C-alpha positions as CSV (number, residue, x, y, z in Angstrom):
1,M,95.6,96.2,143.4
2,R,94.5,93.2,141.4
3,M,90.9,92.0,140.9
4,G,90.0,88.5,139.9
5,Y,87.3,87.9,137.4
6,T,84.4,88.1,139.8
7,Q,82.2,90.7,138.0
8,P,79.5,89.7,135.5
9,R,80.8,89.4,132.0
10,L,78.5,92.2,130.8
11,I,79.8,94.7,133.4
12,T,83.4,93.9,132.4
13,S,82.7,94.3,128.7
14,L,80.9,97.6,129.3
15,F,83.9,98.9,131.4
16,L,86.4,97.9,128.7
17,C,84.3,99.3,125.9
18,L,84.1,102.7,127.7
19,C,87.8,102.8,128.4
20,L,88.7,102.0,124.8
21,C,86.3,104.6,123.4
22,L,87.8,107.2,125.6
23,G,91.4,106.2,124.7
24,A,93.0,104.6,121.7
25,G,90.4,102.6,119.7
26,L,91.7,99.1,119.5
27,A,89.6,97.2,116.9
28,P,90.3,93.6,115.9
29,S,92.5,92.9,113.0
30,A,91.2,90.6,110.3
31,S,92.4,87.0,110.1
32,A,92.4,87.2,106.3
33,A,93.7,90.3,104.7
34,T,91.8,92.5,102.3
35,L,94.0,93.8,99.5
36,L,94.1,97.5,98.6
37,A,95.1,99.0,95.3
38,L,95.0,102.7,94.5
39,V,95.1,104.0,90.9
40,D,96.3,107.3,89.6
41,T,92.7,108.5,89.0
42,G,92.1,108.2,92.7
43,E,89.9,105.1,92.9
44,L,90.7,102.8,95.8
45,Y,90.1,99.1,94.8
46,T,89.7,96.3,97.3
47,S,89.9,92.5,97.0
48,A,88.7,90.0,99.6
49,N,89.7,86.9,97.6
50,G,93.4,87.2,97.2
51,G,93.4,89.4,94.1
52,A,91.0,87.3,92.0
53,T,88.4,90.1,91.8
54,W,88.5,93.8,92.7
55,S,85.8,96.4,93.4
56,V,85.9,100.1,93.9
57,Q,85.7,101.2,97.5
58,S,86.0,105.0,97.2
59,T,87.7,107.8,95.3
60,V,90.6,109.7,97.0
61,P,91.7,113.1,95.7
62,V,95.2,111.8,95.0
63,S,97.0,111.1,91.7
64,D,100.5,110.6,93.2
65,A,99.9,108.1,96.0
66,A,103.2,106.9,97.4
67,G,102.3,104.9,100.6
68,L,99.2,103.1,101.9
69,L,98.8,101.1,105.1
70,A,96.5,100.0,107.8
71,A,97.4,101.5,111.2
72,S,95.8,100.5,114.5
73,N,93.1,98.3,113.0
74,A,91.8,97.1,109.6
75,S,89.4,100.1,109.4
76,E,92.0,102.8,110.0
77,L,93.9,103.5,106.8
78,F,96.6,106.1,106.1
79,L,97.7,107.3,102.7
80,A,100.6,109.6,101.8
81,S,101.0,111.3,98.5
82,R,104.4,111.9,96.9
83,A,103.8,115.6,97.5
84,G,103.6,114.9,101.2
85,V,99.8,115.2,101.9
86,V,98.6,112.6,104.4
87,Y,95.0,111.3,104.3
88,R,93.2,109.2,106.9
89,S,90.2,106.9,106.7
90,Q,88.5,105.4,109.7
91,D,85.9,103.4,107.8
92,A,88.1,101.0,105.8
93,G,88.6,103.4,103.0
94,A,85.0,104.4,102.4
95,S,85.8,108.1,103.2
96,W,89.0,110.1,103.6
97,S,90.2,113.3,105.2
98,A,93.4,115.2,104.8
99,V,95.0,115.2,108.3
100,G,98.6,116.4,107.9
101,M,101.6,117.1,105.8
102,V,105.1,115.6,105.4
103,P,107.4,118.6,104.7
104,A,108.8,116.9,101.6
105,S,107.9,116.7,97.9
106,D,109.4,113.2,97.2
107,V,107.7,110.8,99.6
108,V,108.1,107.3,98.3
109,D,106.6,105.0,101.1
110,L,104.8,104.9,104.4
111,A,105.2,102.4,107.2
112,G,104.0,101.9,110.8
113,R,105.9,101.0,113.9
114,T,104.6,98.7,116.5
115,D,104.5,101.5,119.0
116,G,101.9,103.5,116.9
117,A,104.2,105.9,115.1
118,L,104.0,106.5,111.4
119,L,107.1,106.7,109.2
120,A,107.4,108.4,105.8
121,L,110.4,107.9,103.6
122,T,111.6,110.2,100.9
123,G,113.5,109.5,97.7
124,T,116.4,111.6,98.9
125,G,116.8,109.4,102.0
126,L,115.1,111.4,104.8
127,L,112.9,109.6,107.3
128,W,110.0,111.5,108.8
129,L,108.2,110.5,112.1
130,S,104.6,111.2,113.2
131,T,103.3,110.4,116.7
132,D,100.0,112.1,116.3
133,N,98.3,110.0,113.6
134,G,99.8,111.9,110.7
135,A,99.0,115.4,111.8
136,T,102.6,116.5,112.1
137,F,105.9,115.0,111.0
138,T,109.5,115.7,112.3
139,A,112.7,114.6,110.7
140,Q,113.8,111.3,112.3
141,A,117.0,110.4,110.4
142,S,118.9,110.6,107.2
143,L,119.7,107.2,105.6
144,G,122.8,108.5,103.8
145,A,121.5,107.3,100.4
146,S,119.5,108.6,97.5
147,N,117.0,107.1,95.0
148,L,115.1,105.4,97.8
149,V,111.9,103.6,96.6
150,S,110.5,101.5,99.5
151,L,110.3,101.1,103.3
152,A,109.1,98.0,105.2
153,R,108.8,96.7,108.7
154,G,109.1,93.1,109.8
155,G,107.2,91.4,112.6
156,D,110.1,91.9,115.0
157,G,110.1,95.7,114.4
158,T,113.2,95.7,112.1
159,L,113.0,98.3,109.3
160,L,114.4,97.9,105.8
161,A,114.8,100.6,103.2
162,L,115.5,99.9,99.6
163,T,117.0,102.0,96.7
164,A,116.2,101.5,93.1
165,T,119.7,100.2,92.5
166,G,119.3,97.4,95.1
167,T,121.1,98.8,98.1
168,V,119.4,97.8,101.4
169,R,119.6,99.7,104.7
170,R,118.4,98.4,108.0
171,S,117.3,99.9,111.3
172,A,116.8,98.0,114.6
173,D,115.8,101.1,116.7
174,G,112.6,102.3,115.1
175,G,114.4,104.3,112.3
176,A,116.7,106.4,114.5
177,T,119.9,104.9,113.1
178,W,120.6,103.0,109.8
179,T,123.2,100.6,108.6
180,A,124.0,99.5,105.0
181,V,123.6,95.7,105.1
182,G,123.3,94.3,101.6
183,T,123.0,94.8,97.9
184,L,121.1,92.9,95.3
185,P,122.0,93.0,91.5
186,A,119.1,95.2,90.3
187,S,118.8,98.6,88.8
188,D,115.0,98.7,88.8
189,A,113.9,97.6,92.3
190,V,110.5,98.9,93.3
191,A,109.5,97.3,96.6
192,V,110.7,95.5,99.7
193,R,108.3,93.6,101.9
194,P,108.4,91.0,104.7
195,G,107.2,87.5,103.9
196,G,104.8,87.6,106.8
197,M,104.3,90.2,109.6
198,G,104.2,87.5,112.2
199,S,107.7,86.0,111.9
200,G,109.7,88.6,110.0
201,A,111.9,85.6,108.9
202,A,112.0,86.5,105.2
203,Y,112.0,89.7,103.1
204,Y,111.3,89.9,99.4
205,V,112.3,92.5,96.8
206,L,110.3,93.0,93.6
207,T,111.8,94.6,90.5
208,D,110.1,96.5,87.7
209,T,110.9,93.6,85.3
210,G,109.3,91.0,87.5
211,L,112.3,89.5,89.2
212,T,111.9,88.6,92.9
213,Y,114.8,88.3,95.4
214,R,114.6,86.8,98.9
215,S,116.7,87.5,102.1
216,L,116.6,85.2,105.2
217,D,119.0,87.4,107.2
218,Q,117.2,90.7,107.5
219,G,118.5,92.1,104.2
220,G,122.2,91.1,104.5
221,T,122.3,88.7,101.6
222,W,119.8,88.2,98.7
223,T,119.0,85.4,96.3
224,A,117.1,85.6,93.0
225,V,114.2,83.2,93.5
226,G,111.6,83.9,90.8
227,T,110.4,85.8,87.8
228,M,107.2,86.9,86.2
229,S,106.2,87.2,82.6
230,Q,105.2,90.9,83.0
231,V,107.1,94.1,83.3
232,G,106.0,97.3,84.9
233,M,105.6,95.7,88.3
234,R,104.3,98.2,90.9
235,G,103.7,96.7,94.3
236,L,104.3,93.7,96.6
237,V,102.2,92.8,99.6
238,E,101.5,89.8,101.8
239,E,98.1,88.2,102.1
240,S,97.3,85.2,104.3
241,G,100.9,83.9,104.1
242,D,101.2,84.3,100.4
243,L,102.9,87.1,98.3
244,V,100.8,89.2,95.9
245,A,102.3,91.4,93.2
246,L,100.6,93.9,90.9
247,N,101.9,95.6,87.8
248,R,100.9,99.1,86.7
249,T,98.1,97.8,84.5
250,G,96.5,96.0,87.4
251,L,97.5,92.4,86.6
252,T,97.7,90.5,89.9
253,A,100.0,87.6,90.5
254,R,100.2,85.3,93.6
255,S,103.0,83.1,95.0
256,T,103.4,81.0,98.1
257,D,107.2,81.4,98.2
258,G,108.3,84.1,95.7
259,V,109.5,81.4,93.3
260,S,106.5,80.3,91.3
261,W,103.9,82.9,90.4
262,S,100.3,82.5,89.1
263,W,98.3,85.3,87.5
264,V,95.0,85.3,89.3
265,G,93.1,88.5,88.4
266,T,93.2,92.1,87.4
267,V,92.2,95.5,88.8
268,N,91.1,96.3,85.3
269,Q,92.6,99.8,85.5
270,V,95.9,101.3,84.3
271,N,98.5,103.0,86.4
272,V,98.2,101.3,89.8
273,V,100.2,103.6,92.1
274,A,100.0,102.0,95.6
275,V,99.4,98.5,96.9
276,A,98.8,97.4,100.5
277,N,96.6,95.2,102.8
278,D,94.5,95.9,105.8
279,V,96.7,94.1,108.3
280,P,97.5,96.6,111.1
281,Q,101.1,97.8,111.2
282,T,101.0,99.8,114.4
283,I,98.8,98.7,117.3
284,G,96.1,96.1,117.0
285,V,94.2,93.4,118.9
286,P,94.2,89.9,117.4
287,E,91.0,88.0,117.1
288,G,90.2,84.8,118.9
289,P,88.3,81.9,117.3
290,D,84.9,83.6,118.1
291,G,85.9,86.9,116.6
292,T,86.4,88.7,119.9
293,P,89.7,90.3,121.0
294,R,92.0,87.8,122.8
295,L,93.6,90.6,124.8
296,V,92.2,94.0,125.8
297,L,94.2,96.8,127.2
298,A,92.4,99.9,128.5
299,P,94.0,103.4,128.5
300,P,95.9,103.9,131.7
301,R,94.6,106.3,134.3
302,P,95.3,109.1,134.8
303,N,96.3,110.0,131.3
304,P,98.1,112.4,131.0
305,I,100.1,111.5,134.1
306,R,102.8,113.3,136.1
307,A,106.3,111.8,135.9
308,G,107.0,109.6,138.9
309,N,103.4,108.9,139.7
310,A,101.6,105.6,139.7
311,A,99.4,104.6,136.7
312,Q,96.4,102.4,137.1
313,V,96.4,99.9,134.2
314,S,93.4,97.7,133.5
315,F,93.4,94.8,131.0
316,E,91.5,91.6,130.3
317,L,92.9,88.2,129.6
318,P,90.9,85.4,128.0
319,Q,92.6,82.8,130.3
320,A,94.8,82.7,133.3
321,G,98.5,83.2,132.7
322,K,101.5,85.5,133.0
323,A,101.4,89.0,131.6
324,S,104.0,91.8,131.6
325,L,103.9,95.5,130.8
326,D,106.5,97.5,128.8
327,L,106.7,101.2,128.1
328,F,108.3,102.6,124.9
329,D,109.2,106.1,123.9
330,V,108.4,107.5,120.4
331,R,111.6,106.1,119.0
332,G,110.6,102.6,119.9
333,R,113.1,102.3,122.9
334,R,111.9,100.4,126.0
335,V,112.1,102.8,128.9
336,A,110.4,100.8,131.7
337,V,109.3,97.2,132.4
338,R,106.8,95.7,134.8
339,P,107.9,92.1,135.2
340,A,105.6,89.2,134.3
341,E,103.1,88.3,136.9
342,T,100.3,85.6,136.9
343,F,96.8,86.9,136.6
344,E,93.4,85.2,136.5
345,A,91.2,85.2,133.4
346,G,89.1,88.3,133.0
347,L,89.6,91.8,134.2
348,S,92.7,92.8,136.2
349,T,93.9,96.2,137.4
350,V,97.5,96.9,138.5
351,S,99.2,100.0,140.0
352,W,102.5,100.7,138.2
353,E,104.8,103.3,139.7
354,L,106.6,104.8,136.7
355,P,110.2,105.8,136.8
356,P,111.2,109.5,136.2
357,L,110.5,110.2,132.5
358,A,110.8,113.2,130.3
359,S,107.5,114.7,129.2
360,G,106.1,113.4,126.0
361,V,104.2,110.6,124.4
362,Y,104.9,107.0,125.3
363,F,103.4,103.6,124.3
364,L,102.2,101.0,126.8
365,K,102.4,97.4,125.6
366,L,100.8,94.4,127.3
367,T,102.3,91.0,126.6
368,A,100.8,87.7,127.7
369,V,102.7,84.4,127.3
370,G,101.7,82.6,124.1
371,Q,99.6,85.6,122.9
372,S,100.2,88.7,120.9
373,A,100.5,92.1,122.5
374,V,98.4,95.3,122.3
375,A,99.4,98.8,123.0
376,T,97.9,102.2,123.9
377,R,99.3,105.7,124.3
378,L,100.3,107.3,127.6
379,V,101.1,111.0,127.9
380,V,103.7,112.0,130.6
381,L,103.9,115.6,131.9
382,D,106.7,117.2,133.9
């Protein structure tokens, strides 16, 4: 069944708000990132002007933060300590709650997959997976390396993992399998990050001594491109297309290309332990020019659903065009596809007969031509 946009806008908006409140909350992601920096005394600092000035947002009971990220939207933040405790904030970092535990004592970084799963990497090379917002983690893979320091995901879903000695491993299947792809001449690497979540065209590595390396082939080859006048570099993050780097004393540098760097501000605190931005890594809804979501995908009905049954999927498009649906498992593998079809602007509902699937959590993604995709969870029962 498909409905054209014949209902009043208010009714449509109320329907979608109700659906989204009952299911996965999909809030808009910000067009300009807010930078996040956590110090070893637990204060979370934020900067809304590219690192020029910083202010305290909250205090977290963590002195050994290892990973920090925004998940489904700019307000939902996750934090993992080296000891494995996972904290969650649903108000942009103003308040935090302990939600789960990674069964490891050497967590070094946290990343989010596009299907909504959280990934935690340990220094000894184990990758842990959570599909329930950090409540529980299961072993996903062993990277076959030690001395790991950083984990990053590009805009195309590719994962890169980095050792302190410059060895880079890559995964194209959501972290299930890994391949050694490249090495850079460093013994003090601290972070690997993409040069923009949208394209995933470039990755950068930052070293403790301020050297920066760039790869244009997903980690296969690396070129030294820049250096900074400070040592003790701690974190690297992207903000509005630029790169931002912080050292342990809070000095903040900015670069458009990783080659030339300018010192722009300071956190004014020692021992920065984690750096991130509030750009969603998992599932999010991009903003349109007026600040409203360009695409809206409501949770499918029924949910949970019995394998082999038909799901009713409702979504809203800002303009007429083709849209398709994809279903992914928790490892990021596509298990079902509903081919692209043309829909009118506004609210549409389709009936999708799912193939036989094993019971578990799946992720539904809506893709419209020329627009980003959004996703929501679907639970399948035997």
